[in-house]
C-alpha positions as CSV (number, residue, x, y, z in Angstrom):
1,M,72.0,44.9,-97.1
2,T,75.4,46.5,-97.1
3,L,76.0,49.9,-95.5
4,R,76.5,51.5,-98.9
5,S,73.1,50.1,-100.1
6,L,71.4,51.4,-96.9
7,Q,72.9,54.8,-97.5
8,R,71.6,54.8,-101.1
9,C,68.1,53.9,-99.9
10,V,68.1,56.7,-97.3
11,A,69.3,59.2,-99.9
12,L,66.7,58.0,-102.4
13,L,63.9,58.4,-99.7
14,A,65.2,61.9,-98.8
15,A,65.0,62.9,-102.4
16,V,61.5,61.6,-102.8
17,F,60.3,63.5,-99.7
18,A,62.1,66.6,-100.7
19,S,60.5,66.6,-104.2
20,H,57.1,66.0,-102.7
21,G,57.6,68.9,-100.3
22,M,58.7,71.1,-103.2
23,A,55.5,70.2,-105.1
24,Q,53.4,71.4,-102.2
25,T,55.3,74.6,-101.5
26,P,55.6,77.7,-103.8
27,A,59.0,78.1,-105.4
28,T,59.2,81.6,-104.0
29,P,57.6,83.4,-101.0
30,W,54.1,84.6,-101.7
31,P,53.2,87.3,-102.6
32,T,56.1,88.9,-104.3
33,Q,54.1,90.9,-106.9
34,P,50.6,92.5,-107.0
35,V,47.6,90.2,-106.5
36,K,44.6,90.7,-108.7
37,I,41.1,90.2,-107.3
38,I,38.5,89.9,-110.1
39,V,35.1,91.4,-109.3
40,P,32.5,90.1,-111.8
41,F,30.5,93.3,-111.5
42,G,31.1,96.9,-112.4
43,A,32.8,99.5,-110.4
44,G,30.8,101.3,-107.8
45,G,28.4,98.5,-106.8
46,G,28.2,96.7,-103.4
47,T,30.5,93.8,-104.4
48,D,33.1,96.3,-105.7
49,Q,33.1,98.4,-102.6
50,L,33.4,95.4,-100.2
51,T,36.2,93.9,-102.4
52,R,38.1,97.2,-102.3
53,L,37.9,97.3,-98.5
54,I,39.3,93.7,-98.4
55,A,42.0,94.5,-100.9
56,N,43.2,97.4,-98.8
57,G,43.3,95.3,-95.7
58,L,45.2,92.5,-97.4
59,T,47.6,95.0,-98.9
60,T,48.4,96.3,-95.4
61,D,48.7,92.9,-93.7
62,L,50.7,91.1,-96.4
63,Q,52.8,94.0,-97.5
64,Q,51.9,93.6,-101.2
65,S,49.4,95.3,-103.4
66,F,46.0,93.7,-103.9
67,V,44.2,95.3,-106.8
68,V,40.5,95.1,-107.9
69,D,39.9,94.2,-111.5
70,N,36.3,94.7,-112.6
71,K,35.0,92.3,-115.2
72,P,31.2,92.8,-115.3
73,G,28.6,91.1,-117.5
74,A,26.7,88.0,-118.3
75,A,25.6,87.3,-114.7
76,T,29.2,87.0,-113.5
77,L,30.1,84.6,-116.3
78,I,32.8,86.8,-117.8
79,G,34.7,87.5,-114.6
80,S,34.3,83.9,-113.3
81,E,35.6,82.3,-116.5
82,L,38.6,84.6,-116.5
83,A,39.4,83.7,-112.9
84,A,39.0,80.0,-113.6
85,R,41.4,80.1,-116.5
86,A,44.0,82.2,-114.7
87,P,47.3,80.6,-113.7
88,A,47.0,78.8,-110.3
89,D,49.9,80.8,-108.8
90,G,48.0,82.8,-106.2
91,Y,48.2,86.1,-108.2
92,T,44.6,85.9,-109.5
93,L,41.6,85.6,-107.1
94,L,37.8,85.9,-107.6
95,M,35.3,87.6,-105.3
96,S,32.6,85.1,-105.7
97,G,29.0,85.0,-104.6
98,P,25.7,83.1,-105.1
99,A,25.6,83.7,-108.9
100,S,29.1,82.6,-109.8
101,M,29.2,79.6,-107.4
102,V,25.6,78.4,-107.2
103,T,22.8,80.0,-109.3
104,N,24.5,79.9,-112.7
105,R,24.5,76.1,-112.5
106,F,20.7,76.2,-112.6
107,T,20.1,79.2,-115.0
108,F,22.6,78.4,-117.8
109,K,22.5,75.3,-119.9
110,K,26.3,75.5,-120.4
111,L,29.0,77.1,-118.4
112,N,32.5,77.8,-119.7
113,Y,33.9,77.3,-116.2
114,S,33.2,74.9,-113.4
115,P,32.1,76.3,-110.0
116,E,33.5,73.1,-108.5
117,A,36.9,73.8,-109.9
118,F,37.7,76.7,-107.7
119,E,39.7,76.4,-104.5
120,K,37.6,77.9,-101.7
121,V,39.7,80.3,-99.6
122,A,37.3,81.9,-97.2
123,L,33.8,83.2,-96.7
124,V,34.1,86.9,-96.0
125,A,30.8,88.7,-95.8
126,Y,27.0,88.6,-95.7
127,T,24.6,91.4,-96.7
128,P,20.9,91.6,-97.4
129,N,19.4,93.1,-100.5
130,M,16.8,95.9,-100.2
131,L,13.8,96.5,-102.4
132,V,13.9,100.1,-103.6
133,V,11.4,101.8,-105.9
134,N,11.2,105.1,-107.8
135,P,9.4,107.5,-105.4
136,A,6.9,108.3,-108.1
137,M,5.4,104.9,-107.7
138,P,2.0,105.0,-106.0
139,F,2.9,102.6,-103.1
140,K,4.9,102.7,-99.9
141,T,4.8,99.2,-98.6
142,V,5.3,95.7,-100.1
143,Q,1.6,95.0,-99.5
144,E,0.6,98.1,-101.5
145,M,3.0,97.2,-104.3
146,V,1.6,93.7,-104.5
147,A,-2.0,95.1,-104.7
148,Y,-0.9,97.6,-107.4
149,A,0.9,94.8,-109.4
150,K,-2.2,92.6,-109.3
151,A,-4.4,95.5,-110.5
152,N,-1.9,96.3,-113.2
153,P,-0.4,93.0,-114.4
154,G,2.8,93.4,-116.5
155,K,3.1,97.1,-115.8
156,L,5.8,97.0,-113.1
157,T,9.4,96.2,-113.9
158,Y,12.3,95.4,-111.7
159,A,16.0,95.8,-112.3
160,S,18.7,93.3,-111.2
161,F,22.5,93.0,-111.3
162,G,22.0,90.4,-114.1
163,A,20.1,87.2,-114.8
164,G,20.7,84.6,-112.1
165,T,22.1,87.0,-109.5
166,T,20.6,87.4,-106.1
167,S,18.7,90.5,-107.1
168,H,17.1,88.5,-109.9
169,L,16.3,85.6,-107.6
170,A,14.7,88.0,-105.0
171,G,12.4,89.4,-107.7
172,E,11.5,86.0,-108.9
173,M,10.8,84.8,-105.4
174,L,8.5,87.8,-104.7
175,R,6.8,87.2,-108.0
176,A,6.2,83.6,-107.1
177,V,5.1,83.9,-103.5
178,A,2.9,87.0,-104.1
179,G,1.5,85.8,-107.4
180,I,2.2,88.9,-109.3
181,D,3.2,89.7,-112.9
182,I,6.4,91.9,-112.9
183,L,9.0,92.1,-115.6
184,H,12.7,91.5,-115.1
185,V,15.1,93.9,-116.6
186,P,18.8,92.8,-116.1
187,Y,21.7,95.2,-116.0
188,K,25.5,94.7,-115.6
189,G,25.5,95.9,-112.0
190,A,24.2,98.5,-109.5
191,A,26.1,101.3,-111.3
192,Q,23.8,100.8,-114.3
193,A,20.6,99.7,-112.5
194,L,20.4,102.5,-109.9
195,P,20.2,105.4,-112.4
196,A,17.5,103.4,-114.3
197,V,15.4,103.2,-111.2
198,V,16.0,106.9,-110.2
199,S,15.1,108.1,-113.6
200,G,11.9,105.9,-113.7
201,E,13.2,103.7,-116.6
202,V,12.3,100.7,-114.3
203,S,10.0,100.6,-111.4
204,M,12.0,98.7,-108.7
205,F,15.3,97.2,-107.9
206,F,16.6,94.6,-105.4
207,D,19.9,96.3,-104.6
208,T,22.5,95.9,-101.8
209,I,21.9,98.3,-98.9
210,V,25.3,99.9,-99.2
211,T,24.6,101.4,-102.7
212,S,20.9,102.2,-102.3
213,M,20.9,103.8,-98.8
214,P,22.4,107.2,-100.0
215,F,19.6,107.4,-102.6
216,V,17.0,106.6,-100.1
217,A,18.4,109.2,-97.7
218,D,18.3,111.8,-100.4
219,G,14.7,111.0,-101.3
220,K,15.6,109.8,-104.8
221,L,14.5,106.2,-104.0
222,R,12.0,104.7,-101.6
223,A,12.8,101.6,-99.6
224,L,10.0,99.0,-99.2
225,G,11.8,96.2,-97.4
226,V,15.0,94.1,-96.9
227,T,15.3,90.6,-98.1
228,S,16.9,89.0,-95.0
229,P,14.9,87.3,-92.3
230,Q,15.9,90.0,-89.8
231,R,16.1,93.7,-90.1
232,S,19.5,95.2,-91.1
233,S,21.5,96.9,-88.4
234,I,22.4,99.6,-90.9
235,A,18.7,100.4,-91.7
236,P,16.7,99.1,-88.7
237,A,13.7,101.3,-89.5
238,I,13.1,99.4,-92.8
239,P,10.9,96.3,-92.3
240,T,11.8,93.0,-93.9
241,I,9.7,91.6,-96.7
242,A,9.2,88.5,-94.5
243,E,7.3,90.6,-91.8
244,Q,5.1,92.2,-94.5
245,G,3.2,89.0,-95.2
246,Y,5.8,86.6,-96.7
247,P,7.4,84.9,-93.7
248,D,9.6,82.5,-95.8
249,F,11.2,85.3,-97.8
250,D,14.9,85.0,-97.3
251,V,17.5,86.1,-99.9
252,V,20.9,87.0,-98.4
253,V,24.0,87.8,-100.4
254,W,27.2,86.2,-99.3
255,Y,30.7,86.8,-100.5
256,G,33.7,84.5,-100.6
257,I,37.3,84.6,-102.0
258,V,38.2,81.7,-104.4
259,A,41.3,80.9,-106.4
260,P,41.9,78.9,-109.6
261,Q,42.0,75.1,-109.1
262,G,45.5,73.9,-108.3
263,T,46.6,77.0,-106.3
264,P,49.2,75.7,-103.8
265,K,47.8,75.0,-100.3
266,P,50.4,77.1,-98.5
267,I,49.2,80.1,-100.4
268,L,45.5,79.3,-99.6
269,D,46.4,78.9,-95.9
270,K,48.3,82.2,-95.8
271,L,45.5,84.0,-97.5
272,D,42.8,82.4,-95.3
273,A,44.8,83.4,-92.2
274,S,45.1,87.0,-93.3
275,L,41.4,87.2,-94.2
276,T,40.4,85.7,-90.8
277,K,42.6,88.2,-89.0
278,L,41.0,91.0,-91.1
279,M,37.4,90.0,-90.4
280,K,38.1,89.9,-86.6
281,D,39.7,93.4,-86.6
282,P,37.4,95.9,-84.8
283,D,38.2,98.8,-87.1
284,F,37.6,96.7,-90.2
285,K,34.2,95.5,-88.7
286,L,33.2,99.2,-88.5
287,K,34.2,99.8,-92.1
288,F,32.2,96.7,-93.2
289,A,29.2,97.8,-91.1
290,A,29.3,101.2,-92.8
291,A,29.2,99.4,-96.1
292,G,26.1,97.5,-95.0
293,A,27.9,94.1,-94.6
294,E,28.6,91.8,-91.8
295,P,32.1,90.1,-91.7
296,A,31.9,86.3,-92.0
297,V,34.6,84.7,-89.9
298,G,34.6,81.4,-91.7
299,G,37.2,79.5,-93.5
300,R,37.0,76.9,-96.2
301,K,34.8,74.5,-94.2
302,E,32.1,77.1,-93.5
303,F,32.3,78.2,-97.1
304,E,31.7,74.7,-98.4
305,S,28.8,74.3,-95.9
306,V,27.1,77.6,-97.1
307,I,27.4,76.5,-100.8
308,A,25.9,73.1,-100.1
309,K,22.9,74.7,-98.4
310,E,22.5,77.3,-101.1
311,L,22.5,74.7,-103.8
312,V,19.4,73.0,-102.3
313,K,17.7,76.3,-101.6
314,T,18.4,77.8,-105.0
315,E,17.4,74.8,-107.0
316,R,14.1,74.8,-105.3
317,L,13.6,78.5,-105.8
318,V,14.5,78.3,-109.5
319,K,12.0,75.5,-110.0
320,Q,9.4,77.4,-108.0
321,S,9.8,80.6,-110.0
322,G,9.7,78.9,-113.4
323,M,13.0,80.5,-114.5
324,T,14.2,79.1,-117.8
325,M,17.8,78.2,-118.5
326,Q,19.6,80.4,-121.0
């Protein structure tokens, strides 16, 4: 091979590696414009409040605006589909949870998006739900509620964030393990469901602690139990449903940031690093605790592990409860 031929080969290889690197790296630094985080629930609910805390933290750390875009309805289908179809440029993210990433696979015959298609960025929080009831209801414990439901089949109703959400699954789990006949009434989120329970339109609601506790403190709602295996640090006086006769009862809400499939890895890495830094910040932990959530310091690997476990658990629960696909 002549020297000139060798020089041409080196130049060709350099061009190939350069083009490969360009394909893996954003053309411009990220973020250079506001980043939208879609929340598939209405404003004012637990998911919305936690996402706004995270958006504020990312805005400070990355020196660019992160804004919340509420797209509620259809058990997170509307917001999830919008996020899945957004450009994979790092400027549209989704605050995902059990419904959008797991449960919808088992409760809908057809999805207009693929939960597998999202790029997992980071797991960010855990929070239990809490069973709250209208204070006019003639029971103060889960056992008393079950006894009343058995004596009055079909009379009690329970609200949820929507079909297939964790609040719906919690109600179906209780219905199955306690052998009671209670009617599910889906709403678009806590902002719609809470007033319905307070007014007596529905009997009960499996809500996040963050949105229900103020109503419990004011006497507008009565708390019967939390859905996690252990009591919540934000409401330690409220017993778990597990300790009230149903030891296997365990429905915990988790939250994770995802991005449209194809979002460049450098953007995912930068976002993951910023979120991890945020979740370890002492001041941010206090804000999360005040919102009834526990920061999850877990990147993509932990996120994938949680989803894998939830898929097995949720499929079993859906079959156990007899929920039908929509």
